[in-house]
Backbone of each chain as ProteinMPNN parsed JSONL, in Angstrom:
{"seq_chain_A": "MRNEVRTLRTARGLSQQQLAEAMDVSRQTINSIEKERYTPSLPLAIALARYFDTTVEEVFHVDE", "coords_chain_A": {"N_chain_A": [[-20.048, -14.629, 55.738], [-21.071, -16.126, 52.767], [-20.174, -19.485, 51.983], [-18.048, -22.023, 50.125], [-16.401, -23.853, 51.275], [-16.77, -25.728, 53.426], [-18.157, -27.662, 51.592], [-16.118, -28.027, 49.719], [-14.016, -29.139, 51.243], [-15.046, -31.428, 52.497], [-15.488, -32.927, 50.251], [-13.017, -33.563, 49.279], [-12.186, -35.277, 51.285], [-11.086, -34.394, 53.588], [-10.1, -33.38, 56.934], [-11.323, -30.837, 59.097], [-9.111, -30.253, 60.795], [-6.65, -30.963, 59.12], [-7.17, -29.261, 57.076], [-6.814, -26.952, 58.341], [-4.096, -27.135, 59.147], [-2.843, -27.094, 56.605], [-3.455, -24.625, 55.958], [-2.089, -23.074, 57.883], [-3.637, -22.219, 60.093], [-5.849, -22.366, 62.972], [-7.913, -25.112, 63.689], [-10.486, -24.174, 64.742], [-10.899, -21.671, 63.374], [-11.107, -22.612, 60.795], [-13.404, -23.735, 61.228], [-15.046, -21.692, 62.052], [-15.166, -20.116, 59.576], [-16.493, -21.987, 58.019], [-18.848, -22.082, 59.201], [-19.645, -19.454, 58.525], [-19.101, -17.575, 60.566], [-16.912, -16.135, 60.433], [-15.197, -14.055, 58.485], [-12.638, -14.635, 56.133], [-9.206, -13.441, 55.91], [-8.041, -11.459, 52.722], [-5.628, -12.807, 51.897], [-5.893, -15.317, 53.069], [-8.077, -16.458, 51.911], [-7.463, -16.334, 49.332], [-5.547, -18.345, 49.49], [-6.825, -20.487, 50.199], [-8.448, -20.68, 47.951], [-6.803, -21.502, 46.142], [-5.722, -23.742, 47.243], [-7.705, -25.581, 46.815], [-7.807, -25.495, 44.265], [-9.26, -23.637, 42.469], [-11.316, -20.361, 42.186], [-11.397, -17.428, 43.887], [-14.006, -16.342, 43.734], [-15.49, -18.626, 43.393], [-15.363, -19.88, 45.661], [-16.137, -18.227, 47.676], [-19.143, -15.951, 48.369], [-20.531, -13.147, 47.828], [-23.28, -11.611, 49.17], [-25.63, -9.438, 47.246]], "CA_chain_A": [[-19.925, -14.492, 54.111], [-21.433, -17.677, 52.25], [-18.82, -19.949, 51.418], [-18.269, -23.245, 49.859], [-15.455, -24.38, 52.175], [-17.046, -27.064, 53.917], [-18.108, -28.56, 50.535], [-14.934, -28.538, 48.869], [-13.177, -29.762, 52.034], [-15.465, -32.74, 52.508], [-15.445, -33.471, 48.651], [-11.542, -34.157, 49.23], [-12.042, -36.224, 52.416], [-10.197, -33.614, 54.451], [-10.654, -32.968, 58.099], [-11.108, -29.578, 59.497], [-7.618, -30.209, 61.308], [-5.776, -31.214, 58.08], [-7.099, -28.139, 55.997], [-6.199, -25.821, 59.239], [-2.606, -27.112, 59.173], [-2.361, -26.665, 55.419], [-3.537, -23.148, 55.947], [-1.469, -22.505, 58.886], [-4.563, -21.484, 61.072], [-6.416, -23.149, 63.955], [-9.184, -25.803, 63.501], [-11.54, -23.206, 65.073], [-10.882, -20.713, 62.366], [-11.691, -23.174, 59.652], [-14.784, -24.111, 61.674], [-15.95, -20.282, 61.901], [-15.281, -19.827, 58.275], [-17.437, -22.667, 57.292], [-20.154, -21.614, 59.785], [-19.876, -18.169, 58.189], [-19.151, -16.538, 61.427], [-15.782, -15.223, 60.248], [-14.661, -13.775, 56.928], [-11.147, -14.661, 56.32], [-8.314, -12.057, 55.105], [-7.829, -11.83, 51.431], [-4.656, -13.682, 51.56], [-6.364, -16.637, 53.482], [-9.275, -16.597, 50.856], [-6.724, -16.67, 48.059], [-4.767, -19.369, 49.765], [-7.9, -21.427, 50.29], [-9.01, -21.03, 46.812], [-5.57, -22.075, 45.485], [-5.432, -24.994, 47.807], [-8.883, -26.267, 46.133], [-7.671, -25.293, 42.618], [-10.362, -22.909, 42.004], [-11.024, -19.183, 42.274], [-11.882, -16.788, 45.241], [-15.277, -16.168, 43.505], [-16.137, -19.76, 43.601], [-15.522, -20.307, 46.908], [-16.885, -17.036, 48.468], [-19.953, -15.532, 47.582], [-20.984, -11.75, 48.381], [-24.785, -11.24, 48.929], [-25.728, -8.395, 46.997]], "C_chain_A": [[-20.174, -16.069, 53.575], [-20.229, -18.066, 51.563], [-18.931, -21.442, 51.089], [-16.914, -24.267, 50.543], [-15.502, -25.668, 52.774], [-17.338, -28.314, 52.798], [-17.162, -29.215, 49.833], [-13.964, -29.366, 49.98], [-13.656, -31.25, 52.368], [-15.468, -33.572, 51.059], [-14.093, -34.2, 48.673], [-11.27, -34.898, 50.409], [-11.031, -35.76, 53.402], [-10.853, -33.326, 55.77], [-10.479, -31.559, 58.215], [-9.644, -29.06, 60.085], [-6.701, -30.127, 60.29], [-6.052, -29.999, 57.346], [-6.518, -26.972, 56.922], [-4.67, -25.806, 59.146], [-2.003, -26.746, 57.77], [-2.417, -25.258, 55.13], [-2.708, -22.51, 56.887], [-2.427, -21.721, 59.666], [-5.106, -22.499, 62.163], [-7.603, -23.873, 63.239], [-10.318, -25.067, 63.647], [-11.791, -22.14, 63.977], [-11.483, -21.414, 60.98], [-13.283, -23.333, 60.077], [-15.76, -22.795, 61.394], [-16.157, -19.893, 60.664], [-16.588, -20.809, 57.618], [-18.669, -22.427, 58.004], [-20.508, -20.2, 59.606], [-19.969, -17.247, 59.212], [-17.991, -15.609, 61.384], [-15.355, -15.297, 58.841], [-13.245, -13.672, 56.945], [-10.475, -13.561, 55.48], [-8.435, -12.628, 53.627], [-6.746, -12.852, 51.048], [-5.087, -15.266, 51.904], [-7.364, -17.239, 52.366], [-8.476, -16.994, 49.725], [-6.087, -18.185, 48.224], [-5.773, -20.519, 49.914], [-8.394, -21.805, 48.821], [-8.056, -21.857, 45.924], [-5.364, -23.502, 45.931], [-6.791, -26.117, 46.898], [-8.839, -26.189, 44.638], [-8.741, -24.746, 42.001], [-10.221, -21.362, 42.357], [-11.659, -18.628, 43.561], [-13.567, -16.798, 44.953], [-16.018, -17.339, 43.591], [-16.251, -20.39, 44.823], [-16.17, -19.419, 47.855], [-17.79, -16.486, 47.668], [-20.476, -14.159, 48.468], [-22.48, -11.791, 48.152], [-25.012, -9.949, 48.484], [-27.063, -7.602, 47.543]], "O_chain_A": [[-19.512, -17.029, 53.971], [-19.483, -17.4, 50.846], [-19.785, -22.116, 51.665], [-16.68, -25.392, 50.101], [-14.624, -26.531, 52.726], [-16.979, -29.485, 52.917], [-17.137, -30.374, 49.419], [-13.187, -30.212, 49.536], [-12.842, -32.165, 52.499], [-15.447, -34.801, 50.987], [-13.991, -35.315, 48.161], [-10.092, -35.195, 50.607], [-10.249, -36.522, 53.971], [-12.051, -33.046, 55.792], [-9.604, -31.002, 57.551], [-9.139, -27.946, 59.952], [-5.85, -29.246, 60.415], [-5.018, -29.541, 56.86], [-5.821, -26.099, 56.404], [-4.021, -24.762, 59.078], [-0.901, -26.205, 57.673], [-1.696, -24.692, 54.309], [-2.569, -21.297, 56.728], [-2.113, -20.563, 59.939], [-4.6, -23.617, 62.071], [-8.208, -23.325, 62.318], [-11.203, -25.193, 62.8], [-12.952, -21.796, 63.755], [-12.227, -20.801, 60.216], [-14.212, -23.073, 59.314], [-16.826, -22.773, 60.777], [-17.221, -19.323, 60.42], [-17.462, -20.371, 56.87], [-19.677, -22.59, 57.318], [-21.408, -19.669, 60.257], [-20.671, -16.243, 59.092], [-17.929, -14.565, 62.034], [-15.192, -16.317, 58.172], [-12.644, -12.825, 57.606], [-11.02, -12.92, 54.581], [-8.775, -13.767, 53.305], [-6.869, -13.618, 50.093], [-4.739, -16.232, 51.225], [-7.347, -18.428, 52.049], [-8.81, -18.019, 49.131], [-6.101, -19.035, 47.333], [-5.297, -21.628, 49.672], [-8.691, -22.955, 48.498], [-8.434, -22.721, 45.132], [-4.915, -24.36, 45.171], [-6.583, -27.262, 46.497], [-9.669, -26.713, 43.895], [-9.207, -25.305, 41.008], [-9.131, -20.994, 42.796], [-12.396, -19.346, 44.237], [-14.339, -17.204, 45.822], [-17.213, -17.213, 43.861], [-17.061, -21.283, 45.072], [-16.745, -19.905, 48.828], [-17.584, -16.399, 46.457], [-20.764, -14.232, 49.663], [-22.912, -11.993, 47.017], [-24.619, -9.096, 49.28], [-27.221, -6.409, 47.285]]}, "seq_chain_B": "MSTNEFVRSRWFMPLFCLFLGALMFAAFAIGDNVGQGAISLAIMAALGAVFLLGRRSETLRGLGGPGRDERWAMIDLRATAVAGTTVMIAVIAGFIVEVARGEDGSPYALLGAIGGVTYVAAVAWLRARG", "coords_chain_B": {"N_chain_B": [[14.763, -19.986, 66.339], [12.352, -17.918, 65.389], [11.338, -14.33, 66.394], [8.65, -13.963, 65.988], [7.92, -16.716, 65.91], [8.376, -17.335, 68.718], [6.798, -15.798, 70.167], [4.483, -17.14, 69.319], [4.743, -19.378, 70.607], [4.311, -21.956, 72.954], [5.332, -21.011, 75.351], [5.719, -18.234, 75.394], [3.892, -16.65, 76.949], [3.701, -18.021, 79.399], [6.26, -17.492, 80.382], [6.319, -14.546, 80.139], [4.367, -13.865, 81.928], [5.726, -14.598, 84.335], [7.89, -12.89, 84.276], [6.601, -10.187, 84.561], [5.727, -10.86, 87.022], [8.168, -10.884, 88.569], [9.029, -8.569, 88.018], [6.874, -6.896, 89.47], [7.562, -8.076, 91.976], [10.01, -7.104, 92.54], [9.372, -4.089, 92.519], [7.704, -4.113, 94.849], [9.681, -5.004, 96.635], [11.434, -3.015, 96.364], [9.877, -0.873, 97.75], [10.112, -1.795, 100.278], [7.995, -3.85, 100.816], [8.22, -6.818, 100.925], [6.735, -9.086, 101.39], [4.22, -8.73, 100.077], [5.197, -8.549, 97.589], [6.054, -11.164, 97.08], [3.441, -12.562, 97.305], [2.131, -11.459, 94.962], [4.105, -12.333, 92.898], [3.597, -14.993, 93.03], [0.945, -15.087, 92.285], [1.05, -14.352, 89.677], [2.886, -16.449, 88.704], [1.224, -18.633, 89.112], [-0.98, -17.8, 87.224], [0.539, -17.97, 84.858], [1.094, -20.731, 84.811], [-1.521, -21.818, 84.338], [-1.59, -20.661, 81.753], [0.215, -22.34, 80.542], [-0.528, -24.954, 80.863], [-3.244, -25.114, 80.099], [-4.25, -26.292, 77.591], [-6.152, -27.183, 76.383], [-8.075, -25.541, 75.907], [-9.423, -23.169, 73.683], [-9.482, -20.425, 74.165], [-7.668, -20.006, 76.178], [-5.362, -20.789, 74.655], [-5.231, -19.081, 72.528], [-4.948, -16.723, 74.114], [-2.569, -17.178, 75.095], [-1.009, -17.737, 73.296], [-0.122, -19.859, 71.477], [-2.369, -20.779, 69.847], [-2.863, -18.638, 68.349], [-3.845, -17.021, 65.131], [-5.011, -15.441, 62.302], [-7.422, -14.972, 62.826], [-7.603, -14.866, 65.64], [-5.975, -12.635, 65.766], [-7.943, -10.752, 64.913], [-9.638, -10.896, 66.884], [-8.221, -10.43, 69.176], [-7.677, -7.51, 68.545], [-10.149, -6.5, 68.434], [-10.905, -6.904, 71.192], [-9.202, -5.526, 72.658], [-9.768, -3.052, 71.685], [-12.448, -2.662, 73.054], [-11.518, -2.963, 75.624], [-10.037, -0.719, 75.934], [-11.871, 1.309, 75.337], [-13.592, 1.027, 77.389], [-11.819, 1.593, 79.697], [-11.091, 4.307, 79.136], [-13.984, 5.454, 79.269], [-14.249, 4.934, 81.9], [-12.111, 6.464, 83.037], [-12.965, 9.18, 82.251], [-15.213, 9.284, 83.595], [-14.193, 9.226, 86.125], [-12.808, 11.52, 86.26], [-14.743, 13.577, 85.798], [-16.433, 13.028, 88.312], [-14.234, 13.642, 90.11], [-13.688, 16.374, 89.621], [-16.332, 17.343, 90.259], [-16.337, 17.262, 92.89], [-14.864, 19.185, 93.804], [-12.177, 18.79, 93.456], [-8.857, 18.684, 91.44], [-9.199, 16.928, 89.666], [-6.887, 15.098, 88.88], [-5.541, 11.671, 89.204], [-6.98, 11.491, 86.741], [-7.341, 13.49, 84.934], [-4.707, 13.615, 83.727], [-4.174, 10.795, 82.769], [-6.559, 10.693, 81.2], [-5.814, 12.504, 79.032], [-3.492, 11.386, 78.12], [-4.254, 9.128, 77.107], [-6.228, 10.279, 74.966], [-4.289, 11.816, 73.356], [-2.496, 9.697, 72.485], [-4.595, 8.071, 71.162], [-5.378, 10.014, 68.916], [-2.594, 10.358, 67.708], [-1.996, 7.745, 67.068], [-4.196, 7.198, 64.978], [-3.272, 9.24, 63.253], [-0.807, 8.162, 62.44], [-1.444, 5.551, 61.446], [-3.12, 6.188, 59.572], [-1.354, 7.556, 57.661], [0.21, 5.521, 57.097], [-1.291, 4.096, 55.477]], "CA_chain_B": [[13.62, -19.406, 66.466], [12.248, -16.221, 65.366], [10.403, -13.438, 67.295], [7.071, -14.304, 65.581], [7.713, -17.984, 66.521], [8.648, -17.492, 70.057], [5.595, -15.179, 70.8], [3.263, -17.821, 69.344], [5.077, -20.61, 71.2], [3.601, -22.091, 74.373], [6.312, -20.553, 76.352], [5.805, -16.868, 75.646], [2.803, -16.007, 77.671], [4.183, -18.004, 80.903], [7.457, -16.374, 80.645], [5.935, -13.109, 80.406], [3.74, -13.793, 83.337], [6.948, -14.677, 85.193], [8.612, -11.555, 84.041], [5.866, -9.489, 85.189], [5.704, -11.325, 88.467], [9.416, -10.603, 88.853], [8.899, -6.889, 88.027], [6.271, -6.71, 90.488], [8.427, -8.208, 93.362], [11.218, -5.968, 92.556], [8.923, -2.81, 92.792], [7.393, -4.183, 96.086], [11.013, -5.2, 97.423], [12.205, -1.536, 96.585], [9.277, -0.374, 98.434], [9.945, -2.465, 101.405], [7.09, -4.755, 101.148], [8.627, -8.146, 100.298], [5.546, -9.982, 101.359], [3.097, -8.53, 99.062], [5.856, -8.942, 96.265], [5.916, -12.54, 96.816], [2.205, -12.809, 96.793], [2.036, -10.942, 93.348], [4.878, -13.262, 92.205], [2.858, -16.412, 93.257], [-0.085, -15.043, 91.442], [1.633, -14.218, 88.33], [3.38, -17.78, 88.35], [0.13, -19.507, 89.054], [-1.376, -17.28, 86.108], [1.544, -18.638, 83.941], [0.917, -21.995, 85.014], [-2.755, -21.868, 83.807], [-1.542, -20.473, 80.345], [1.141, -23.28, 80.064], [-1.276, -26.154, 81.139], [-4.46, -25.112, 79.627], [-3.88, -26.218, 76.15], [-7.275, -27.743, 75.682], [-8.984, -24.505, 75.773], [-8.993, -22.455, 72.711], [-9.468, -18.95, 74.864], [-6.359, -20.14, 76.564], [-4.353, -20.935, 73.533], [-5.303, -17.83, 71.875], [-4.447, -15.837, 75.041], [-1.22, -17.552, 75.361], [-0.02, -17.669, 71.976], [0.031, -20.943, 70.329], [-3.701, -20.678, 68.95], [-2.982, -17.39, 67.528], [-3.781, -16.861, 63.874], [-5.425, -14.362, 62.021], [-8.902, -14.826, 63.184], [-7.334, -14.492, 66.686], [-5.357, -11.304, 65.632], [-9.017, -9.844, 64.834], [-10.363, -10.939, 68.13], [-7.473, -9.505, 70.013], [-7.869, -6.382, 68.138], [-11.547, -6.021, 68.775], [-10.989, -7.135, 72.664], [-8.136, -4.358, 73.055], [-10.693, -1.765, 71.438], [-13.255, -2.802, 74.045], [-10.855, -2.654, 76.905], [-9.53, 0.515, 75.78], [-12.937, 2.166, 75.369], [-13.894, 0.989, 78.753], [-10.74, 2.339, 80.605], [-11.422, 5.717, 78.662], [-14.894, 5.873, 79.972], [-13.905, 5.129, 83.609], [-11.166, 7.556, 83.245], [-13.546, 10.342, 82.062], [-16.32, 9.283, 84.619], [-13.436, 9.57, 87.225], [-12.444, 13.111, 85.843], [-16.069, 14.124, 86.312], [-16.576, 12.805, 89.919], [-13.275, 14.457, 90.923], [-14.301, 17.839, 89.385], [-17.611, 17.816, 91.022], [-15.891, 16.974, 94.285], [-13.839, 20.236, 93.92], [-10.715, 18.239, 93.154], [-8.51, 19.311, 90.3], [-9.383, 15.904, 88.358], [-6.095, 14.413, 88.844], [-4.892, 11.416, 87.908], [-7.609, 11.176, 85.632], [-7.177, 14.264, 83.697], [-3.516, 13.155, 82.841], [-4.613, 9.735, 82.112], [-7.37, 11.156, 79.695], [-4.825, 13.26, 78.032], [-2.406, 10.36, 77.764], [-5.424, 8.195, 76.282], [-6.652, 11.126, 73.797], [-3.467, 12.176, 72.549], [-2.264, 8.54, 71.839], [-5.459, 7.736, 69.943], [-5.101, 10.84, 67.808], [-1.337, 10.088, 67.199], [-2.288, 6.432, 66.404], [-4.868, 7.259, 63.994], [-2.434, 9.904, 62.393], [0.298, 7.396, 61.932], [-2.007, 4.618, 60.816], [-3.399, 6.816, 58.089], [-0.058, 7.816, 56.897], [0.943, 4.099, 56.576], [-2.468, 3.667, 54.348]], "C_chain_B": [[13.444, -17.939, 66.292], [11.427, -15.558, 66.339], [9.168, -13.963, 67.254], [6.794, -15.874, 66.292], [7.631, -18.172, 67.926], [7.083, -16.758, 70.582], [4.398, -16.211, 70.276], [3.49, -19.206, 69.744], [4.141, -20.708, 72.625], [4.294, -21.527, 75.58], [6.384, -19.068, 76.612], [5.185, -16.518, 76.735], [3.167, -16.465, 79.448], [5.282, -17.299, 81.292], [7.267, -15.18, 81.057], [5.229, -12.966, 81.581], [4.756, -13.821, 84.404], [7.748, -13.549, 85.29], [7.906, -10.585, 84.659], [5.837, -9.471, 86.63], [7.034, -10.744, 89.173], [9.482, -9.172, 89.261], [8.278, -6.339, 89.45], [6.964, -6.81, 91.856], [9.416, -7.428, 93.504], [10.699, -4.67, 93.217], [8.567, -2.895, 94.343], [8.621, -4.123, 97.007], [11.447, -3.691, 97.548], [11.464, -0.791, 97.612], [8.995, -0.868, 100.056], [8.826, -3.113, 101.871], [7.326, -6.038, 100.417], [7.401, -9.039, 100.174], [4.714, -9.977, 100.411], [3.937, -8.799, 97.642], [5.884, -10.436, 96.252], [4.663, -12.923, 96.67], [1.957, -12.606, 95.26], [2.871, -12.005, 92.554], [4.341, -14.6, 91.896], [1.92, -16.35, 92.384], [0.057, -15.113, 90.012], [2.174, -15.548, 87.991], [2.272, -18.706, 88.331], [-0.71, -19.056, 87.736], [-0.791, -18.142, 84.74], [1.455, -20.04, 83.722], [-0.317, -22.701, 84.158], [-2.375, -21.756, 82.137], [-0.689, -21.915, 79.779], [0.454, -24.572, 80.094], [-2.566, -26.346, 80.341], [-4.238, -25.053, 78.224], [-5.184, -26.71, 75.599], [-8.373, -26.809, 75.249], [-8.717, -23.574, 74.49], [-8.613, -21.108, 73.235], [-7.885, -19.008, 75.359], [-5.07, -20.159, 75.863], [-4.152, -19.682, 72.974], [-4.493, -16.637, 72.996], [-2.688, -15.921, 75.245], [-0.375, -17.571, 74.486], [0.017, -18.801, 70.792], [-1.19, -20.986, 69.528], [-4.041, -19.543, 68.068], [-2.861, -17.465, 66.0], [-4.433, -15.626, 63.492], [-6.903, -13.94, 62.544], [-8.803, -14.459, 64.818], [-6.551, -13.144, 66.84], [-6.56, -10.36, 65.694], [-9.477, -9.848, 66.224], [-9.569, -10.201, 68.995], [-7.387, -8.015, 69.846], [-9.166, -5.527, 68.699], [-11.499, -5.897, 70.376], [-10.345, -5.916, 73.395], [-9.038, -3.039, 72.997], [-11.576, -1.737, 72.539], [-12.886, -2.29, 75.457], [-10.681, -1.159, 76.947], [-10.595, 1.451, 76.063], [-13.401, 2.135, 76.778], [-13.167, 1.767, 79.842], [-10.942, 3.843, 80.193], [-12.709, 6.302, 79.537], [-14.936, 5.974, 81.272], [-12.944, 6.127, 83.825], [-11.998, 9.147, 83.046], [-14.647, 10.423, 83.144], [-15.568, 9.594, 85.857], [-13.286, 10.933, 87.47], [-13.416, 14.058, 86.499], [-16.487, 14.151, 87.579], [-15.61, 13.876, 90.507], [-13.421, 15.802, 90.862], [-15.152, 18.225, 90.259], [-17.361, 17.92, 92.477], [-15.034, 18.43, 94.603], [-12.46, 19.879, 93.871], [-10.242, 19.076, 91.722], [-8.439, 18.171, 89.124], [-8.203, 15.137, 88.198], [-6.159, 13.065, 89.586], [-5.79, 11.325, 86.746], [-7.523, 12.122, 84.58], [-5.741, 13.765, 82.872], [-3.524, 11.874, 82.234], [-5.55, 9.812, 80.746], [-6.695, 11.718, 78.681], [-3.95, 12.182, 77.374], [-3.371, 9.556, 76.457], [-5.622, 9.056, 74.975], [-5.572, 11.268, 72.992], [-2.855, 10.869, 72.02], [-3.105, 8.214, 70.884], [-5.221, 8.654, 68.787], [-3.763, 10.577, 67.056], [-1.331, 8.706, 66.316], [-3.145, 6.439, 65.149], [-4.13, 8.123, 62.919], [-1.413, 9.066, 61.693], [-0.327, 6.228, 61.061], [-2.622, 5.039, 59.616], [-2.455, 7.046, 57.022], [0.561, 6.601, 56.007], [-0.367, 3.365, 55.436], [-3.531, 2.864, 54.954]], "O_chain_B": [[14.082, -17.018, 66.801], [10.801, -16.261, 67.132], [8.589, -14.388, 68.254], [5.824, -16.187, 66.981], [6.913, -19.058, 68.391], [6.374, -17.355, 71.392], [3.319, -16.084, 70.854], [2.738, -20.122, 69.411], [3.487, -19.821, 73.175], [3.801, -21.61, 76.705], [6.886, -18.58, 77.624], [5.885, -16.029, 77.621], [3.029, -15.738, 80.432], [5.348, -16.607, 82.308], [7.795, -14.677, 82.048], [5.436, -11.975, 82.281], [4.622, -13.059, 85.361], [8.279, -13.25, 86.359], [8.593, -9.951, 85.46], [5.896, -8.475, 87.352], [6.944, -10.182, 90.265], [9.821, -8.673, 90.334], [8.845, -5.638, 90.287], [6.98, -5.91, 92.696], [9.726, -7.034, 94.628], [11.262, -4.153, 94.181], [8.969, -2.017, 95.107], [8.664, -3.369, 97.98], [11.765, -3.191, 98.627], [12.115, -0.085, 98.382], [8.089, -0.523, 100.814], [8.531, -3.088, 103.066], [6.694, -6.31, 99.396], [7.072, -9.622, 99.141], [4.382, -11.017, 99.843], [3.328, -9.237, 96.666], [5.684, -10.916, 95.136], [4.555, -13.777, 95.79], [1.631, -13.511, 94.492], [2.337, -12.537, 91.581], [4.52, -15.228, 90.853], [1.789, -17.301, 91.614], [-0.652, -15.784, 89.262], [1.913, -15.874, 86.833], [2.342, -19.622, 87.511], [-1.171, -20.009, 87.109], [-1.439, -18.751, 83.889], [1.693, -20.547, 82.626], [-0.238, -23.744, 83.509], [-2.782, -22.603, 81.341], [-0.979, -22.447, 78.708], [0.878, -25.388, 79.276], [-2.955, -27.451, 79.961], [-4.052, -23.984, 77.642], [-5.34, -26.665, 74.379], [-9.312, -27.079, 74.5], [-7.534, -23.253, 74.377], [-7.556, -20.602, 72.858], [-7.035, -18.199, 74.987], [-3.995, -19.717, 76.267], [-3.026, -19.188, 72.911], [-3.606, -15.862, 72.64], [-1.865, -15.032, 75.463], [0.837, -17.457, 74.67], [0.145, -18.644, 69.578], [-0.986, -21.279, 68.349], [-5.012, -19.396, 67.326], [-1.824, -17.95, 65.547], [-4.441, -14.718, 64.322], [-7.361, -12.8, 62.623], [-9.738, -13.846, 65.332], [-6.488, -12.596, 67.941], [-6.462, -9.315, 66.337], [-9.709, -8.756, 66.742], [-10.122, -9.298, 69.623], [-7.08, -7.292, 70.794], [-9.23, -4.399, 69.189], [-11.996, -4.894, 70.888], [-10.774, -5.403, 74.428], [-9.105, -2.183, 73.879], [-11.536, -0.661, 73.135], [-13.522, -1.555, 76.212], [-11.117, -0.462, 77.863], [-10.415, 2.339, 76.897], [-13.6, 3.208, 77.348], [-13.727, 2.439, 80.707], [-10.939, 4.622, 81.146], [-12.637, 7.274, 80.288], [-15.52, 6.889, 81.853], [-12.984, 6.686, 84.921], [-11.614, 10.135, 83.673], [-14.985, 11.526, 83.574], [-16.188, 10.221, 86.716], [-13.527, 11.5, 88.535], [-13.211, 14.939, 87.334], [-16.912, 15.207, 88.048], [-15.992, 14.803, 91.221], [-13.316, 16.477, 91.886], [-14.986, 19.202, 90.989], [-18.089, 18.588, 93.211], [-14.611, 18.616, 95.744], [-11.605, 20.681, 94.247], [-10.949, 19.851, 91.078], [-7.886, 18.298, 88.031], [-8.324, 14.328, 87.278], [-6.799, 13.114, 90.636], [-5.24, 11.049, 85.679], [-7.607, 11.749, 83.41], [-5.693, 13.577, 81.656], [-2.909, 11.752, 81.175], [-5.393, 9.254, 79.659], [-6.953, 11.454, 77.506], [-3.756, 12.168, 76.159], [-3.148, 9.489, 75.248], [-5.198, 8.578, 73.922], [-5.729, 10.882, 71.834], [-2.653, 10.983, 70.811], [-2.656, 8.027, 69.753], [-4.879, 8.159, 67.713], [-3.794, 10.573, 65.825], [-0.828, 8.57, 65.201], [-2.807, 5.67, 64.249], [-4.305, 7.818, 61.739], [-1.172, 9.228, 60.496], [0.237, 5.942, 60.004], [-2.654, 4.277, 58.65], [-2.622, 6.828, 55.822], [1.097, 6.564, 54.899], [-0.257, 2.326, 54.786], [-4.472, 2.466, 54.268]]}, "name": "protein", "num_of_chains": 2, "seq": "MRNEVRTLRTARGLSQQQLAEAMDVSRQTINSIEKERYTPSLPLAIALARYFDTTVEEVFHVDEMSTNEFVRSRWFMPLFCLFLGALMFAAFAIGDNVGQGAISLAIMAALGAVFLLGRRSETLRGLGGPGRDERWAMIDLRATAVAGTTVMIAVIAGFIVEVARGEDGSPYALLGAIGGVTYVAAVAWLRARG"}
């Protein structure tokens, strides 16, 4: 699933490890999300959106 | 430490390997084959050590517990499904070969029945849970 996680993370100067620790997941999971190989669960998607002070729709994009 | 924290700790899988090794050793010892039991225990202890020391590998961390998160839960679920499907295919193939040889199909018939009934029961239970 297309997403803006890498853009949002780098804009805040965060490493993948720092974001992973904030989300209580592994660094590899953040990497997989950014590379669009793994679609996160709804709770993790919401947690990411809240962390970046935005909405899920602004972070994740479903291609119609 | 909660149960979930323990399962995700680096100690769970090594201790679980040791527990399985001890169980195998006891079984072999009861069957008067202490030597084979000691070999089994040593193999399981070595496997536990690999899980304990192999912290740089994501695969070992995920298999061992510390690296587990929701992505690993999904990987684990899919890997379990692949392993279960493979075992059921092997059981069905074994049953067919045994029947073709004029045997009664045991123990493959029993294993297949256990697998089939468990699958249907799990589907019914999971459907009821929503």
